[in-house]
N, C-alpha and C positions, 0 to 999 in steps of 0.2 A: 913900517913897523914889522919886526920879525914875527912871523906867525907862531913860532915855537916858544915865545917868551911872554907870558901873560903879565909879568911884572916889569917889563922894560918901560922906559919913560916915553910918553908921547912926544912927537916932534915939537920943539919949542916954538917954531915959527907959525904953527897953526893957531887959529883963534879958538876960543872956548867951544863954539859950536862945531868947528872942524874936528877938534880933538874928541869931542863927545861922539860925533858921527863915526870917526875912525874906531873908537872903542866899541861902539854898538855893532859895527860891521864885523869886527874881530870876534865879538861874543857870539853873534849869529852864525858866522862861518865856522867857528870852533877853534879852540886853541889846545895845544898839547904840552904846554909848559908846566913848570913846577909851581904849585900853589902853596908850598910850604915856606916861601920866602917872598920878600917884596911887600908892596902895599896891600894891606888887608882889604881896604875898601875896594880896590881894583879887582882883587881876587873874587870878592863877593859879587861884584858887578859882572865879571866875565862868566861866572858860574850861574848866577841867578837869572840873568837876562834870558838865556835859552830855556831855562826851567819855567820862568814866568810866562814866556811866549807859548811854551808847550801847554801849560795849564790854562792859559787864556783860550787857546783853541779848544781844549776840553770843555771849558765853560761855554764857549760859543756853541759847541755841539749840543750840550745839555739844553741850552735855551732854544735852539732851533728845533731840536727833537720834540720837546714838550710843546712848542708852538704848533707844529704840524699835528701832533696827537690831540691837542686841545680842540682842534677843529672837528674831531670825531665825537666828543661829548665828555661829560664829567666822569662817567664810569670808566672810560678808556684812560683818562688822566689818573684816576684812583688806582687802576690796574698797574700803571707804570710805577706809581708811588709804592704800592705793596711789593711789586717785583723788585724794585730797587732796594727795598728794605731786606728782602730775602737774599739778594745777591750780596748785599753788604754783610749780612750775618754769616752766610755760608761760604762765600767766595772771596770777597774783598778782605775779610778779616785775615784769612790765611795768606792770601796773595800779598797784601801789604805787610803783614808781619814777617813773612819770609823775605820780602824785598828790603825791609829795614836791616835785617841781618846781612843780606847780600851786599848792600851798599857799604855797611860798616866793615865787613871783612875785605872786600875788594879795595876800599879806600885805605885801610890799614896796610895791606900788602903793597899797594902803590907807593904809599908814604915810606915804606921800608925799602923801596926800590927792588921789589920781588915780583915782576910782572908775570912770571911763569906760575907762581903760586896764586896770583889773582885770577888767572885763566882757569886754573883747576877749581877754584872756589866757584867760578861762574858755572862751570859744567855741573857741579854738584847741586847748585840751586835749580838749574833747569830740570835735572832728573827728579828732584823732590817735587817741583811744581807740576810736572807732567803726571806723576802718580796722584797727587792731590786732586788735580783737575778731573781725572777719570773717576776717582772716588766720589766726587761731588756731582759732576755733570750728568752721569748716566742715571743714577737713582733720582736726581732732582728733576730731570726731564720727564721721567716716567711717572712722577707723582706731583705734577704741577697743580692739579686741582686740589689735592689735599693740602699742599703748602699754602695756597691762597686761602683756603678755608681756615687753616690754622692761624692765619694773619687777621681773621675777622672779616674777610670779604663776603659780600652778600652773594646769593645764588646768581643774580644777574651779572655781577662783576666777575664771578668765576667763569660763567659761560662766555663772557666777552674776552677775558684776559688769559685764559689757561694756555692757549697755544703760544701767545706772546711769551709767557713765563717759561714754557717748555723750551722754546728756541733760545732764549737768553741764558737760562741755566745750563742747557745742554751744550752751548758753545762756550762754556766758561774757560776752556783751555786757552782760548785767545786772550782772555783777561789775564790769566796767570802768566803767560809768556810776555805780554806787553809790560806788565809790572816788573817781572824778574829781569828780563834782558835790559830794560831801560834802567833798572837799579844798578846793573853791572856797569853800564855806560856812565851813570852819574857818579858811582864810586870811583871810577877811573878818571873822572874829570872831563869826560867826553859828553857834556850835557847837550851840545848842539845836535849830536846824532839822535839822542832820545827825543829832542824837539821835532826833528824832521820826521821821525817815525810816526809820532802822534798826529802831526799835521796831515800826513798822507792818509792815515787811517780815518781820521775824523772828516777830512775833506771828501773822501769817497762816501762816507756815511751820509754827509749832508746832501750830496748829489742824489744818492739812492733813496733817501728817506721819502721825499714827496713822490718820487716815481713809483715806489712800491706800495706806499700807503694809499695813494689816490689813483694808481693805474695810469700814469701819464705815458703817452706815446706807446711803444711796444710792450711796456711792462704790465704785468697783471696787477689788478687792484686787490691788495691783500689786507687793507685796513690796518688795524693795530699790529697784526703779525708782520706786516711789511716793515715796520720800524725795527723789529727784532732782527729780521733777515738782513736789513741794510747795515745795522750795527755789527752783526757777526761777520759779514763779508768785509767791511771796512777794517775791522780789527784783524781779521785773518791775513789780509794783504799787508797790513802793518807788521805782523809777525814775520812774514817772509822777508821783508826789508831788513828787519832786525837781524835775522839769521845771516843774511848776506853780509851785513856790516860787521857782525861778530866774527865770522870766519875770514872775511877780507882783512880785518885787523886795522889797527891804527898805530901811531907812534908810541902809544903807551903799552898796549899788549894786544895779542890776538889769540883766539881759540883755535889752535891747530889740531889736526886729527890725532896726534899722539896724546892730547889732553882729554880725549873722549873716553874716559874711564872713571869708574867709581873708586874714590879714595876714602875708605871708611873713616879715617881719623879726621879728615877735613869735613866730611859730611856730618859726622857726629857733632863737631864743634858748631857747624852751621845750624843744625837742628836745635842744639842747646840754646844758642842765641835767638833763633827764630821763635822758640816757644814763648819767650818773654814778649816778643813783638806780636805774635799771633794772639796771645791772651790779652795783651794790652789793647790791640785794635778790636778784638772781639768784645771786650768789656765796653769800650767806647761806642762801638756800632750797635751792639745788642741793646744798649740803653736807648739808642734812637729807635730801634724796633719796639722797645717797650713804650716809648713815647707815642709811636704810631698806633700801638694797640690801645693806649688811653684815648688818643684823639678819635680813633675809629668808633668809640662808644657814642660819639655825638654825630655820626652819620658820614655818608660819602662826601658831602659838601665840605665838611671840616677836613677830611683827608685830602681832598682835591686842593683846597686853599693852602694847606700846609705844603703839599707837593709843589705847587707853583712858586710859593715863597722860597722853598728850599732850593729850587733851581736857580733863583736869583742870588740867594745867599752863597751858593757855590761859585758864582761868578767872582766873588771876592775871595772866598776861602781857597780856591785852587791856585790862583797866582801867589797867595801868601804861603801856600804849601810849597810852591816852587822856591820862594825865598828860604823857607825852612829846610828844604832839601839841600840847598846850597850850603847852609850852615852845617848840616850833617856831614856832607862831603869834606868840608874844610876841617871839621873836628877829627874825623877819621884819618885823613892824610897827615895832619899836623901831629896827632898823637903817634902815628907810625914813624914820623920823622923825629920824634923826641922833642916836640915843641908844644907842651901843654899850655903855656901861657898865651901863645899865639892862638891856639884853639879856643881858649876862653874869650880872648879879645874879639875873635871872629863872631862868636855867638852874641856878645853884647852889641856889636855893630849891626848885625843882621836883625836883632830885635828892634833896634831904633828905626831902621828902614821899614820894617814890617808894620810897626805901629803907625808911622806917618801914612803909609798906604791904606791901611784898614780903617783908620779913623776918618780919613777923607771919603772913602767909599761908604762907610756907615752913615755919614751925614747925608750923602746923596740918597741913600735908601730911605732914611727917615723922612726927608723932605718930599720925596717924589714916589712914595710907596703906592699911592693910588694910581698914578699914571703907569707905573711899571707893572703892577699886577693886572691893570686894565688892558695891557697888551694881549694877554692870554685869555681873558674871560670877561663876559659882561653879566654873568650870573651874580646878582647882588649878594647872595649868601656866601658863595665861594669867594667873591671879591673881598668881603668883610673879613673873613678868616685869613686870607692871604695878606691883606694889609697889616692886620694885627701881628701876625707871625713875623713878617719882614721887619717891622719897626721894633718889636720887643727884642728880637735877636740882635739887631744892629746896635742897640744900646750898649752891648758888651764887647764891641769889636776891639777896643784897646786891650782888653784882657786876653781876647783870643789871639791877638798878635804875638804876645809874649808866650802864651801857653803853647802855641804851635812850634815856635822857634826853640824853646827850651826842651820840649819833649823830643824833637828831632835831634837836638844836640846830645841828649842822653843816648838816643838810639845810634847816632853816628859814632859814639864812643864804645858801642857794644853793650851799654848798660840798659838793656831793654826792660829789666824788672822794676827799676825805680819808677818810670812813668806808668808802668802797669799798676803798681800799688796806688799811685796817685789817682789814676783813672777809676779804679775800684771804689775808692773813697768818695771822689767827687761825683761820679755818675750813679752808681748803684746804691750807695749808702746815703746819698744826698739828693741827687736830681730826681730819680724815679719816685721816691716817697713824697718829695715836695710837689711834683707834678700831679700825683694822684690826689693829694690832700687839697691842693688849690682847685683842681678841676671838679672834684666831686663834693668834698665837704664844705668848701668855701664858695661854691656856686660859680666859679669862673669858667667852667666847662673847658673847651680846648685851649682857651687863652691861658689857663693856668699852666698848661704844659709849655707854652711859649715863654712865660715868665721864668719857669724852672730852668729852661735852657740857658738863659742869660745868667741866672744866679750860679749855676754849676760851672759854667765856663769861666766866670769871674773868679770863683774859688780855685779852680784848677790853675789859672795863671799865677795867682798869689802863692799857692803852695809850691808850684814848680820853681818859682823864683827863689824862694827861701831854701829849698833843697839843693838847687843848682849851686848856690853860693858856697855850700859846704865843700865842694870840690872833690868828692870821692870818686866821681866818674873819671877823673884824670888817671887813675891807677888801674882801670879796667883792662884786663888782658883778653884777647880773642885770637 
């Protein structure tokens, strides 16, 4: 099968298993063909497989990381939970928002057959990301204790986790670069490169985690801080691989030295589209921070149970995010090629695939919640909170599947403000008030927040579906 043609027909003499295996090998190896023609299902497969494998590795890292940390105690687990919330609020919100715009702009230029302009857009994104990383990382590392206190951490938790928080926030430039450069690769259709980068970064992380946490062999015993050091080193090596691949180039485009310049017109367009993505993700993630703040009212055990459940929830969410990213890339490239109907058909197909995956995963979580949470803790209070959170959230997985795909479809078209408005309505005007009322006034405590998560995500899926069908995203220019 030609490596450069993702829509060429598989060899007719091969059996079903043989053809499937050949397609899987091509998806993992990477393809440089045109995704704006040929089979939509095959295009989704070739883009989604490396993205799903990439996110599965990210999920595995999260599970293994919290597995090692949980051996240190509930306060350490709660410290990771609060730090993750801080990173989500101050780092991931801007990194993901900017990466949405980067993917959309690069994909649109690739669809228009303008690889030089795609490379210029990539450079502008990296410059913006570097500036943001310095603005967040330096003051965040210097004020780690205050940040944990702001999140409601107890004095014991702050004493335990402040160094971990300082290292994680201080090394946030590695997060920005991983997100942004991989967004460039995804927008260009080079999803396999992004997959290999995260596999390397997280693989190194998984090896270093137990070594630096428990002091295995020649490594120092750093406890919780060791987890942060391992993560930052792994991500940093991943960024070096990204930069090598970016400058080495592919058949789609390469960042050559003559592209290393600031182009104000491109940067301003990127910032304009990014603002919608940043605000969109900030609204969604800050609502999760608000939920943690409500859950923290009921003690460290409630936060620890929520954190453990969330790590398992992400096992399903991240691969689904990979499917959603594939839809975003196809929307951007097909709109650039003047094929809006094909862009829409790609979204509907990706939504169906995502629903099948998430519903199956959700059933497993509901049936085996006790066994899954029990892998990480035997504390009966933490276990109870974790089981309830995992089950309540899993009830809404069918809605999450469509909500993720449709939101990313808007973003892939460069229409970042539509999902932003939907997020504002569903999360801050509905989810947070509902969580507070159920938790405090109706006596459900932390479980009220878990119910509110499911209700809000269900509402988001329905609203996104209705708005997407109107089709205004097809005329968005970036």
